[in-house]
VEXVORO-263265 format. One record per residue (C-alpha): x, y, z; residue number from 1. Coordinates in steps of 0.25 Angstrom, whole numbers. Example, Ala and Ser with C-alpha at 12.3 -4.5 7.8 and 13.67 -1.06 7.14 Angstrom:
! VEXVORO-263265
PT      u      v      w  dokol
PT     49    -18     31      1
PT     55     -4     29      2
END
This chain:
! VEXVORO-263265
PT      u      v      w  dokol
PT      0      0      0      1
PT      6     13     -4      2
PT      7     25      6      3
PT     -1     34     -3      4
PT    -12     23     -3      5
PT    -11     21     12      6
PT    -12     37     14      7
PT    -25     38      6      8
PT    -31     27     15      9
PT    -27     34     27     10
PT    -33     47     21     11
PT    -46     39     17     12
PT    -47     34     32     13
PT    -46     49     37     14
PT    -56     54     27     15
PT    -67     44     32     16
PT    -63     46     46     17
PT    -60     31     47     18
PT    -58     25     61     19
PT    -43     24     66     20
PT    -43      9     65     21
PT    -44     10     50     22
PT    -31     17     49     23
PT    -24      4     52     24
PT    -30     -3     39     25
PT    -20      3     29     26
PT     -8     -1     38     27
PT    -14    -15     39     28
PT    -16    -16     24     29
PT     -2    -12     21     30
PT      4    -22     31     31
PT     -4    -33     25     32
PT      1    -29     11     33
PT     15    -31     16     34
PT     19    -16     15     35
PT     34    -13     20     36
PT     37     -8     34     37
PT     40      6     29     38
PT     27      7     22     39
PT     19      1     34     40
PT     27     12     43     41
PT     23     23     33     42
PT      9     18     33     43
PT      8     17     48     44
PT     13     32     49     45
PT      2     36     39     46
PT     -8     29     47     47
PT     -4     36     60     48
PT     -4     49     53     49
PT    -18     47     48     50
PT    -23     43     62     51
PT    -17     56     67     52
PT    -24     64     56     53
PT    -37     56     60     54
PT    -35     60     75     55
PT    -33     74     71     56
PT    -46     74     63     57
PT    -53     68     75     58
PT    -47     79     85     59
PT    -52     89     75     60
PT    -66     84     74     61
PT    -66     83     89     62
PT    -61     97     91     63
PT    -72    102     81     64
PT    -83     95     89     65
PT    -77    101    102     66
PT    -77    115     96     67
PT    -91    114     91     68
PT    -96    109    105     69
PT    -88    121    111     70
PT    -95    131    101     71
PT   -108    125    105     72
PT   -104    127    120     73
PT   -100    141    118     74
PT   -114    144    111     75
PT   -121    138    124     76
PT   -112    147    133     77
PT   -116    159    125     78
PT   -131    155    126     79
PT   -129    155    141     80
PT   -128    170    141     81
PT   -143    171    138     82
PT   -154    174    148     83
PT   -155    159    152     84
PT   -141    159    157     85
PT   -143    172    164     86
PT   -156    167    171     87
PT   -149    154    175     88
PT   -137    162    181     89
PT   -147    171    189     90
PT   -154    159    195     91
PT   -142    152    198     92
PT   -136    164    205     93
PT   -149    166    213     94
PT   -148    153    218     95
PT   -133    154    222     96
PT   -134    168    228     97
PT   -146    165    237     98
PT   -141    151    240     99
PT   -155    145    237    100
PT   -157    130    232    101
PT   -163    135    219    102
PT   -167    147    211    103
PT   -176    149    199    104
PT   -182    159    190    105
PT   -196    159    184    106
PT   -201    168    173    107
PT   -215    171    170    108
PT   -221    168    156    109
PT   -233    177    153    110
PT   -237    168    141    111
PT   -238    155    150    112
PT   -243    163    162    113
PT   -233    157    172    114
PT   -219    157    177    115
PT   -209    147    173    116
PT   -195    143    178    117
PT   -184    150    170    118
PT   -172    146    177    119
PT   -169    137    190    120
PT   -156    134    198    121
PT   -156    123    208    122
PT   -169    117    205    123
PT   -170    102    205    124
PT   -185    100    201    125
PT   -189     99    186    126
PT   -203    103    190    127
PT   -199    115    197    128
PT   -190    119    185    129
PT   -202    118    175    130
PT   -212    125    185    131
PT   -222    134    179    132
PT   -228    144    189    133
PT   -241    151    187    134
PT   -241    166    188    135
PT   -244    171    203    136
PT   -241    157    209    137
PT   -230    154    219    138
PT   -220    163    225    139
PT   -216    168    211    140
PT   -230    173    209    141
PT   -229    181    222    142
PT   -216    187    217    143
PT   -222    191    203    144
PT   -235    197    209    145
PT   -227    206    218    146
PT   -214    208    210    147
PT   -207    206    223    148
PT   -198    195    229    149
PT   -204    184    238    150
PT   -199    172    245    151
PT   -205    161    253    152
PT   -197    153    263    153
PT   -207    141    262    154
PT   -213    141    248    155
PT   -223    130    249    156
PT   -229    136    262    157
PT   -230    150    258    158
PT   -244    156    256    159
PT   -240    169    250    160
PT   -241    165    235    161
PT   -250    155    227    162
PT   -245    141    227    163
PT   -247    131    215    164
PT   -246    116    215    165
PT   -236    116    204    166
PT   -227    127    210    167
PT   -227    120    224    168
PT   -224    107    218    169
PT   -212    112    210    170
PT   -207    119    223    171
PT   -209    107    231    172
PT   -202     98    221    173
PT   -190    108    220    174
PT   -190    108    236    175
PT   -191    123    237    176
PT   -195    130    250    177
PT   -190    144    250    178
PT   -192    153    238    179
PT   -188    167    234    180
PT   -193    174    222    181
PT   -190    188    216    182
PT   -196    194    203    183
PT   -190    196    190    184
PT   -194    210    186    185
PT   -193    215    171    186
PT   -198    229    170    187
PT   -210    229    179    188
PT   -214    215    177    189
PT   -210    202    185    190
PT   -206    192    175    191
PT   -202    180    184    192
PT   -196    176    197    193
PT   -182    172    202    194
PT   -182    162    214    195
PT   -173    157    224    196
PT   -177    145    232    197
PT   -172    136    243    198
PT   -177    122    247    199
PT   -178    126    262    200
PT   -184    137    269    201
PT   -177    150    269    202
PT   -179    165    268    203
PT   -173    175    259    204
PT   -165    187    263    205
PT   -168    201    257    206
PT   -154    201    250    207
PT   -157    187    244    208
PT   -170    193    239    209
PT   -163    205    233    210
PT   -152    196    227    211
PT   -163    187    220    212
PT   -170    200    215    213
PT   -157    205    209    214
PT   -155    191    202    215
PT   -170    192    197    216
PT   -166    206    191    217
PT   -155    199    183    218
PT   -164    189    178    219
PT   -174    199    173    220
PT   -162    207    167    221
PT   -158    194    159    222
PT   -173    192    155    223
PT   -174    206    151    224
PT   -161    204    142    225
PT   -167    192    135    226
PT   -180    201    133    227
PT   -172    212    127    228
PT   -164    203    118    229
PT   -177    197    113    230
PT   -183    210    110    231
PT   -170    214    102    232
PT   -171    202     94    233
PT   -186    204     91    234
PT   -184    218     87    235
PT   -173    214     78    236
PT   -183    204     71    237
PT   -195    213     71    238
PT   -190    227     69    239
PT   -180    227     58    240
PT   -182    242     56    241
PT   -177    244     70    242
PT   -165    235     68    243
PT   -154    245     73    244
PT   -162    249     85    245
PT   -163    234     89    246
PT   -149    232     87    247
PT   -145    243     96    248
PT   -155    237    106    249
PT   -148    223    105    250
PT   -135    229    107    251
PT   -139    237    119    252
PT   -145    224    125    253
PT   -132    216    122    254
PT   -124    227    128    255
PT   -132    227    140    256
PT   -132    212    141    257
PT   -117    211    139    258
PT   -115    221    150    259
PT   -124    213    159    260
PT   -116    201    156    261
PT   -103    207    159    262
PT   -108    212    172    263
PT   -113    199    176    264
PT   -100    192    171    265
PT    -93    202    181    266
PT   -101    197    192    267
PT    -99    183    189    268
PT    -84    184    188    269
PT    -84    191    202    270
PT    -84    206    198    271
PT    -87    217    207    272
PT    -96    230    207    273
PT    -84    237    201    274
PT    -82    227    190    275
PT    -97    229    186    276
PT    -96    244    187    277
PT    -83    244    178    278
PT    -91    235    168    279
PT   -103    244    167    280
PT    -93    256    165    281
PT    -87    249    153    282
PT   -100    245    147    283
PT   -106    259    148    284
PT    -93    267    146    285
PT    -95    274    159    286
PT    -90    275    174    287
PT    -98    267    184    288
PT    -98    270    199    289
PT   -104    260    209    290
PT   -111    266    221    291
PT   -116    260    233    292
PT   -130    261    240    293
PT   -126    275    245    294
PT   -122    280    231    295
PT   -107    281    235    296
PT    -98    276    224    297
PT    -92    262    227    298
PT    -83    259    215    299
PT    -81    263    201    300
PT    -72    254    191    301
PT    -60    262    186    302
PT    -61    274    195    303
PT    -59    278    210    304
PT    -70    289    211    305
PT    -83    292    204    306
PT    -81    299    190    307
PT    -83    314    188    308
PT    -98    318    187    309
PT   -102    307    196    310
PT   -115    311    204    311
PT   -115    312    219    312
PT   -120    302    228    313
PT   -134    308    230    314
PT   -136    308    215    315
PT   -132    294    214    316
PT   -140    290    226    317
PT   -153    296    220    318
PT   -150    290    206    319
PT   -148    276    213    320
PT   -162    277    219    321
PT   -168    281    206    322
PT   -161    270    199    323
PT   -166    260    209    324
PT   -180    264    208    325
PT   -180    264    193    326
PT   -172    251    192    327
PT   -163    257    181    328
PT   -151    267    179    329
PT   -154    282    181    330
PT   -146    294    177    331
PT   -139    302    188    332
PT   -132    315    183    333
PT   -122    310    173    334
PT   -122    296    178    335
PT   -132    284    177    336
PT   -135    276    190    337
PT   -140    262    191    338
PT   -144    257    205    339
PT   -138    244    210    340
PT   -149    237    218    341
PT   -154    224    222    342
PT   -169    223    223    343
PT   -170    238    226    344
PT   -159    237    237    345
PT   -149    248    233    346
PT   -134    243    232    347
PT   -129    255    224    348
PT   -128    260    210    349
PT   -120    261    197    350
PT   -117    275    192    351
PT   -111    276    178    352
PT   -106    289    173    353
PT    -98    294    161    354
PT   -108    289    151    355
PT   -115    300    142    356
PT   -128    292    142    357
PT   -132    278    146    358
PT   -141    272    135    359
PT   -151    261    139    360
PT   -141    250    138    361
PT   -131    257    146    362
PT   -142    259    157    363
PT   -145    244    156    364
PT   -131    240    157    365
PT   -129    249    170    366
PT   -142    244    176    367
PT   -138    229    174    368
PT   -124    233    179    369
PT   -131    238    192    370
PT   -139    225    192    371
PT   -127    216    192    372
PT   -120    225    202    373
PT   -132    224    211    374
PT   -132    209    210    375
PT   -117    209    213    376
PT   -118    218    225    377
PT   -130    210    231    378
PT   -122    196    228    379
PT   -110    201    235    380
PT   -118    207    247    381
PT   -125    194    249    382
PT   -112    187    249    383
PT   -106    197    259    384
PT   -118    197    268    385
PT   -118    182    268    386
PT   -104    180    272    387
PT   -105    191    282    388
PT   -116    184    289    389
PT   -109    171    289    390
PT    -96    177    295    391
PT   -104    184    305    392
PT   -112    172    309    393
PT    -99    164    311    394
PT    -93    175    320    395
PT   -106    176    328    396
PT   -105    161    330    397
PT    -91    162    335    398
PT    -94    174    344    399
PT   -106    166    350    400
PT    -99    152    349    401
PT   -111    147    342    402
PT   -103    141    331    403
PT   -105    126    332    404
PT    -91    122    335    405
PT    -77    125    331    406
PT    -76    117    318    407
PT    -89    122    313    408
PT    -86    137    315    409
PT    -72    135    309    410
PT    -78    129    297    411
PT    -88    140    296    412
PT    -76    150    297    413
PT    -68    143    287    414
PT    -79    144    277    415
PT    -78    159    279    416
PT    -63    159    277    417
PT    -61    162    292    418
PT    -50    153    300    419
PT    -54    153    314    420
PT    -41    145    318    421
PT    -33    158    315    422
PT    -32    169    325    423
PT    -44    179    324    424
PT    -47    192    331    425
PT    -61    197    335    426
PT    -64    211    332    427
PT    -76    219    337    428
PT    -80    232    330    429
PT    -88    244    333    430
PT    -90    257    325    431
PT    -99    269    328    432
PT   -111    271    319    433
PT   -107    260    309    434
PT   -119    252    304    435
PT   -118    238    308    436
PT   -120    232    294    437
PT   -109    241    289    438
PT   -100    237    300    439
PT   -103    222    299    440
PT   -100    223    284    441
PT    -87    229    285    442
PT    -83    219    296    443
PT    -88    208    288    444
PT    -80    212    276    445
PT    -67    214    285    446
PT    -68    201    291    447
PT    -71    193    279    448
PT    -59    199    271    449
PT    -50    193    283    450
PT    -57    180    284    451
PT    -64    184    297    452
PT    -78    185    302    453
PT    -87    197    306    454
PT   -100    199    312    455
PT   -109    206    322    456
PT   -110    201    336    457
PT   -116    207    348    458
PT   -118    220    341    459
PT   -104    221    337    460
PT    -96    219    324    461
PT    -86    207    326    462
PT    -75    202    317    463
PT    -66    190    318    464
PT    -54    192    310    465
PT    -40    184    309    466
PT    -29    190    317    467
PT    -20    187    329    468
PT    -19    202    334    469
PT    -32    208    339    470
PT    -26    222    339    471
PT    -22    221    324    472
PT    -35    215    320    473
PT    -43    226    327    474
PT    -35    237    320    475
PT    -37    230    307    476
PT    -52    228    309    477
PT    -53    242    313    478
PT    -46    248    301    479
PT    -53    239    291    480
PT    -67    242    296    481
PT    -64    257    298    482
PT    -60    257    283    483
PT    -72    249    278    484
PT    -82    257    287    485
PT    -75    271    286    486
PT    -79    272    300    487
PT    -71    270    313    488
PT    -73    257    321    489
PT    -68    251    334    490
PT    -63    237    335    491
PT    -60    228    347    492
PT    -52    215    344    493
PT    -48    202    352    494
PT    -41    190    349    495
PT    -34    183    343    496
PT    -42    170    343    497
PT    -43    157    335    498
PT    -54    148    334    499
PT    -69    151    338    500
PT    -66    158    352    501
PT    -71    171    347    502
PT    -80    175    358    503
PT    -70    179    368    504
PT    -62    187    358    505
PT    -75    194    354    506
PT    -78    198    369    507
PT    -64    204    370    508
PT    -65    212    357    509
PT    -78    217    362    510
PT    -72    222    375    511
PT    -60    228    367    512
PT    -70    236    358    513
PT    -78    240    371    514
PT    -65    245    377    515
PT    -61    253    364    516
PT    -75    259    364    517
PT    -74    263    379    518
PT    -61    269    378    519
PT    -66    277    365    520
PT    -55    271    357    521
PT    -58    269    342    522
PT    -50    259    333    523
PT    -47    245    337    524
PT    -40    237    348    525
PT    -38    223    355    526
PT    -37    221    370    527
PT    -22    222    369    528
PT    -24    236    364    529
PT    -32    241    376    530
PT    -21    241    386    531
PT    -25    238    400    532
PT    -40    237    395    533
PT    -36    226    386    534
PT    -29    219    398    535
PT    -42    220    406    536
PT    -52    217    396    537
PT    -45    207    387    538
PT    -48    192    388    539
PT    -34    188    390    540
PT    -27    198    399    541
PT    -13    199    395    542
PT     -6    206    406    543
PT      8    203    401    544
PT      4    208    387    545
PT     -1    221    393    546
PT     11    223    401    547
PT     20    220    389    548
PT     12    230    380    549
PT     12    241    390    550
PT     26    240    396    551
PT     34    232    385    552
PT     40    244    378    553
PT     46    249    391    554
PT     51    235    395    555
PT     58    233    382    556
PT     64    247    382    557
PT     70    244    396    558
PT     75    231    392    559
PT     82    236    380    560
PT     88    249    387    561
PT     90    245    401    562
PT     81    256    406    563
PT     70    256    417    564
PT     58    263    410    565
PT     48    253    415    566
PT     53    255    429    567
PT     52    270    428    568
PT     37    269    423    569
PT     34    260    434    570
PT     40    269    444    571
PT     33    281    438    572
PT     19    275    439    573
PT     22    270    453    574
PT     26    284    458    575
PT     13    290    452    576
PT     20    295    439    577
PT     29    305    447    578
PT     42    308    441    579
PT     48    312    454    580
PT     44    299    462    581
PT     48    291    450    582
PT     62    296    449    583
PT     64    295    464    584
PT     59    280    464    585
PT     69    277    452    586
PT     80    286    458    587
PT     82    293    445    588
PT     80    308    441    589
PT     66    313    437    590
PT     71    316    423    591
PT     76    302    421    592
PT     61    297    425    593
PT     56    307    415    594
PT     65    303    404    595
PT     61    288    407    596
PT     47    291    406    597
PT     49    299    393    598
PT     55    286    387    599
PT     43    278    392    600
PT     34    287    384    601
PT     43    285    372    602
PT     41    270    373    603
PT     27    269    378    604
PT     21    281    371    605
PT     19    295    376    606
PT      5    291    382    607
PT     11    281    391    608
PT      9    290    403    609
PT     -6    294    400    610
PT    -16    288    410    611
PT    -21    277    401    612
PT     -7    272    397    613
PT     -2    274    411    614
PT    -12    265    417    615
PT     -9    254    407    616
PT      6    256    410    617
PT      4    255    425    618
PT     -5    243    424    619
PT      6    236    415    620
PT     17    239    426    621
PT      8    233    437    622
PT      5    221    428    623
PT     20    219    425    624
PT     24    220    440    625
PT     13    209    443    626
PT     17    200    431    627
PT     32    201    434    628
PT     30    198    449    629
END
């Protein structure tokens, strides 16, 4: 068999995509025909080359199939950006943020005259997921009729709304007990209800109702986007004469949708209020200032102060009120203000300036930016309040020793990032005319940043923070809270301690704070900083430490220089602080006594001979005499 003929055979096998086993046939036939070893070797090389070509073709076909599947997957992912994906995300987040067993969204179909389940999350019952609800029935009917949120801690036993067999049966099959519903408002109409539900009895706090209301507003915006897009497509089909106008409308909607998508993307990736403000400023080519509920600027991306022409706080506050009442952005001098609110609870506002004139789309972008900002602030506030409550509850249990055992309380602390086996200091804080809520928030933020605890106990703000020096911790807490509150505070501290024995240290810190207040001293202190008062009031009276702190500098000086300043001070007080009697007792000249006492003042400080300090010095001298006896 010639090499040319064998080559054609291999090409024919490749052309018809023959199985790999058939590529052995030309070699087998040549061997049977008695071909020479060189020819057989060449034929074998041709076969291997053909098999490699066949393998490469197989890989190419597989790659084509994979790319096709990838292309289809990308198409599916792009489709996820529609209203269904948005509503799914909202329902999922509602369940996550409220910590409920399930969440679902029902929309009302005017053609069928009933409501239907649009999206569910956490549901296990097929009957529940396909439920149709007549108008006016169930808790949702009450929400629609009143256009207000309602919740029931025990749905099946609640007589405030009309029950139907189908709804109650589906709720029973799903196992739901506590249900909260908030309306989805579009314009002046309620188009559906967003629910969060638990399989056990519970109540829903006001902030939870507000949070679900904000999510419902997002759902309404998503549905409104879908409606606007549908209107645009209908206009393109039916109004050829207005084609250019429709195109502009479509571009505006897409611009607003793109901006909204960017805002929500920033939140998902962990962005903050300043990031959203920066994105709004870029989208509208302006300068955005974020203000708090008091209309004072909080931050502005890319700047350290409000821009020129920024209106005063009174004007912004008035515009915030109008924007909240009207539910849209309003003009304020040369700026536009969009209120940031959650269910009418004022959280602040976005103020944009530097734009000649905001068109309808620009206002819509600003309003949706305010909506995303409200959700972000509410979400973070809910998390902060929850963590503050948990840390405060743990500290209260430690102070009252109602914590269920050492292992249990250590595990609770570990989950909060606090290691009770390390040294800690208890600090008790007082501040004149500082609102309790503001003081608690500042103390909670300070303690949390240092992996400590903070809370209220017996009418006082208490912190438990890592540290082995109560004086240093007291100074740090006082400085940190004074900066955060922009008001002076007084801090008493005690410790260090490790483990769960917090109550005794708390009692000493309270005594220390009381002593500071009684002495009229602001700032901070531990018992060791109070001199003889600390010796009297402290849990562990350290007489040696008191003597050392009071007389140690003189003792050290005498030891180094071979002088007798300490004996001079002792004789000075023993003889009624009389220079003459002291000089006679020491057998030295009066000038020598005077010089020695001046040296004492240089070592102990010029105030050493004032009544308060003199009392501490004399007490230390008496204790030294007793301790050395």
